[in-house]
C-alpha positions in Angstrom: 235.4 244.8 158.5 238.4 243.2 159.9 240.4 241.0 157.4 241.8 237.9 158.6 244.9 237.5 159.0 246.5 234.4 158.2 249.5 233.3 160.2 252.1 232.1 159.7 253.0 227.6 160.9 255.5 227.9 163.7 258.6 226.0 163.6 256.7 223.1 165.9 253.8 223.1 163.8 256.0 222.7 161.0 257.6 219.8 162.7 254.2 218.2 163.7 253.5 218.3 159.9 256.2 216.4 159.3 256.2 214.0 161.8 252.1 213.2 161.4 253.3 212.3 157.5 256.3 210.3 158.6 254.4 208.0 160.8 251.6 207.7 158.0 254.3 206.9 155.3 255.4 204.2 158.0 252.3 202.5 158.7 251.1 202.1 154.9 254.4 200.9 154.3 254.1 198.0 157.8 250.3 197.3 155.8 252.0 196.7 153.2 254.7 194.1 155.2 252.1 192.6 156.8 249.7 191.5 153.4 252.5 190.2 151.8 253.8 188.4 154.7 249.9 186.4 154.7 250.5 186.3 151.0 253.1 184.3 152.0 251.3 182.4 154.2 248.5 181.9 152.2 250.7 180.1 149.4 252.9 178.2 151.5 250.4 176.6 153.1 248.2 176.1 149.8 251.2 175.0 148.2 251.8 171.9 151.6 248.0 171.3 151.1 248.5 169.9 147.8 251.4 167.9 148.4 250.0 166.8 151.0 246.3 166.5 151.4 244.6 167.8 147.8 245.5 166.1 144.1 246.1 162.7 146.1 245.4 159.7 143.3 242.7 158.6 143.6 241.8 156.5 139.9 244.9 155.1 137.2 243.4 155.2 133.8 245.6 152.9 131.6 244.6 152.3 127.4 243.9 148.8 126.0 246.0 147.1 124.6 247.0 143.5 123.2 249.9 141.6 125.5 248.8 144.3 129.1 246.7 144.3 131.4 246.3 147.5 133.4 247.5 146.0 137.2 250.5 145.5 134.8 251.7 148.5 133.3 250.2 149.8 136.9 253.2 147.7 138.0 255.5 149.1 135.8 255.1 152.4 136.1 256.0 152.8 139.7 252.9 154.9 140.6 250.6 153.8 143.7 246.9 154.9 144.9 247.1 158.2 147.3 251.1 159.4 145.4 250.5 162.7 145.0 250.3 164.0 141.0 252.1 167.2 141.9 254.8 165.2 142.9 255.0 162.9 140.2 257.8 163.1 137.5 255.9 162.0 134.4 259.0 161.7 132.3 260.2 159.1 134.4 257.2 157.7 134.8 257.3 156.4 131.4 260.6 155.3 131.1 259.6 153.4 133.6 256.8 151.8 131.9 258.9 151.8 128.6 261.8 149.8 130.2 259.4 146.9 130.9 258.0 146.2 127.6 259.1 145.9 124.1 256.2 146.1 121.9 255.0 149.3 122.6 256.3 152.1 120.5 255.0 155.3 122.5 253.7 155.8 126.7 252.0 159.1 127.4 251.2 160.1 131.1 248.8 163.4 132.0 247.3 164.5 135.0 243.7 164.8 135.8 243.2 167.1 138.4 241.6 166.9 140.8 242.9 163.3 141.9 243.6 161.2 138.4 246.7 160.0 136.4 246.2 158.9 132.6 248.6 156.8 131.2 248.2 156.5 127.2 250.0 153.5 125.1 250.8 153.3 121.5 251.2 149.3 120.4 254.3 149.1 118.3 253.7 146.7 115.1 256.3 145.3 112.7 256.5 147.2 110.1 260.4 146.3 108.8 263.0 144.0 109.0 266.9 144.7 108.8 269.1 142.1 107.7 272.6 142.6 110.6 275.2 139.9 110.0 273.1 136.7 110.9 270.2 138.5 112.6 266.9 140.3 111.7 265.9 142.7 113.5 262.4 143.2 113.4 261.4 147.1 114.0 258.0 148.7 114.9 257.2 152.0 112.7 258.8 153.8 115.6 261.9 152.4 115.0 261.8 150.2 117.6 263.4 146.6 118.0 260.9 144.5 118.7 262.4 141.2 118.1 265.9 139.3 116.8 265.3 136.1 114.7 267.5 134.0 112.2 264.0 133.0 110.5 261.4 135.1 108.5 258.9 132.7 110.2 255.6 134.8 110.8 257.0 138.4 109.4 256.7 137.1 105.6 255.2 140.8 104.9 257.5 143.0 106.5 259.1 144.8 104.4 263.2 144.2 104.2 266.2 146.7 104.3 269.6 146.3 104.6 273.1 148.1 105.0 272.2 149.9 108.6 275.1 149.6 111.5 273.1 147.7 114.3 276.2 146.7 116.2 275.5 147.1 120.4 271.4 147.4 119.9 269.5 145.2 121.7 265.8 144.2 121.8 263.6 147.3 123.5 266.3 149.7 121.8 265.5 152.4 119.5 267.4 153.2 116.2 265.9 156.2 115.8 269.2 157.9 116.1 271.3 156.1 113.9 272.3 157.7 110.8 271.3 155.2 107.9 268.0 154.1 109.4 267.4 158.4 108.8 268.2 157.8 105.6 266.3 154.8 105.1 262.8 156.4 106.5 264.0 159.2 103.9 263.7 156.6 100.9 260.5 154.7 102.4 259.2 158.4 103.2 259.6 159.1 99.1 259.1 156.1 97.8 255.7 155.8 99.5 254.6 159.8 98.0 255.7 158.5 95.1 252.8 156.3 94.6 255.5 152.9 93.1 253.5 149.8 94.2 254.8 146.5 95.4 258.4 147.8 96.6 259.7 144.9 98.4 263.1 145.9 99.9 265.9 148.3 100.4 268.8 147.9 100.0 271.2 150.9 101.2 275.0 150.4 100.3 277.6 152.7 101.1 274.3 155.4 101.0 275.9 155.9 97.5 274.4 153.1 95.0 270.5 152.5 96.9 268.9 149.7 95.3 264.7 148.6 95.6 263.2 145.2 94.8 260.2 145.9 92.8 258.0 142.8 93.1 260.6 141.2 93.0 261.2 141.6 89.1 263.0 145.0 88.8 265.4 146.2 91.1 265.6 150.1 90.8 268.8 151.8 91.3 268.9 155.5 92.6 272.6 155.9 93.5 272.5 158.6 96.2 269.7 160.4 97.6 269.7 163.3 96.3 266.5 164.5 93.5 265.3 161.3 95.4 261.9 162.5 94.8 262.4 163.1 90.2 263.9 160.1 90.2 261.3 158.1 92.0 259.3 160.0 89.8 260.7 158.9 86.8 261.3 155.7 87.2 257.3 155.7 88.2 256.3 156.8 84.7 258.8 154.2 82.8 257.4 151.9 84.3 254.4 152.5 83.8 254.8 153.5 80.4 257.4 151.1 79.2 257.9 148.3 81.2 255.7 145.5 81.3 254.3 144.4 84.3 255.7 140.4 83.6 259.4 142.1 82.8 262.3 141.8 84.9 264.9 143.6 84.6 266.9 146.7 85.6 265.8 150.3 86.1 268.3 152.5 86.5 267.6 155.9 87.4 270.6 157.3 89.5 271.1 159.7 86.8 267.6 160.7 86.2 268.5 163.2 82.6 269.9 159.1 81.4 267.8 157.0 82.9 267.5 153.5 81.3 266.2 150.0 81.8 268.0 146.5 80.7 265.5 143.0 80.4 267.7 141.2 82.7 265.8 138.1 84.8 266.0 137.8 88.5 267.8 134.8 88.1 271.1 136.5 86.4 270.2 140.2 88.2 270.5 137.5 91.2 273.7 135.7 90.1 275.3 139.4 88.8 274.9 140.7 92.6 272.7 143.6 90.7 269.2 142.3 93.3 268.0 143.3 96.4 267.0 140.1 97.1 263.4 139.8 98.3 263.3 137.2 101.3 267.1 138.4 102.1 269.8 141.3 101.5 272.3 140.0 102.1 275.6 140.9 100.7 277.1 139.8 97.6 279.6 137.0 97.7 283.6 137.7 98.2 285.3 138.2 94.9 282.4 139.0 93.0 282.6 142.4 90.6 280.2 143.5 89.6 279.4 144.8 86.1 277.5 147.6 84.6 274.8 146.6 82.4 274.2 148.0 78.9 272.3 150.3 79.4 268.9 150.6 76.9 268.0 154.3 76.7 263.8 154.3 76.8 262.1 157.8 76.2 263.0 160.5 78.9 259.8 161.7 80.4 260.0 165.4 80.2 260.5 167.2 83.5 257.4 169.4 84.8 257.2 172.6 83.4 259.1 172.1 80.4 
């Protein structure tokens, strides 16, 4: 039997194979470019349809809030039925509504596909009054100025504080960026956590002589905010264990290790400039000089862990 001899490919055969391989690679590249082009056209078409035909607003939902109708809020927003959801600037819509109101603390705008815009409102509730110059600035819990007035009529139960610089602040502005206000909020948060009740007002001073009015009977001297939680813990223990509910005086915990209480009528505290006024935290009269009250040492509560 004759053995089959394999013929060696000629130069032409080799060239033909190489050309076929090149043509296959070229067709493959062309297919890839074709698919990319098709996908690109589909994507462009989808985008165009999304901002022209699809996702146009048919419904605008507004949470109910006293003092404003849904129609008013929608008008403030600048949004109209038919506007495209994807082309809306939600932050700008929120800003538009806030700029037209003074009784809102927050506005949240969300898209609900395919055709609904949701506007959620958070009402501003009077929480505190700041004494500044000759006016009371009524603040919400979110730190927004709701009103400026020379009388607390209608706001009798608000927490009062002073020594916060509100120069240039207008109704509708937020004061949350004010350093003095942030210090005040830090003190109020610590007071809340301490459980001391009947704190009516706060005087910030220069930040180193913070004072609280407790039930218009006791002035609590905190000093600065260092170790404020511990200072208030000591103040609470002294008020509960050493001070009669009807007793009036000064409780100084500015130096926690040397806390003391001195009995003094509220009228005398006001006369000598020690007190934080319950109805107005006004600065002491010019020329009056504060004198340190004589110390009456009380038993020092033991620190936790000792």
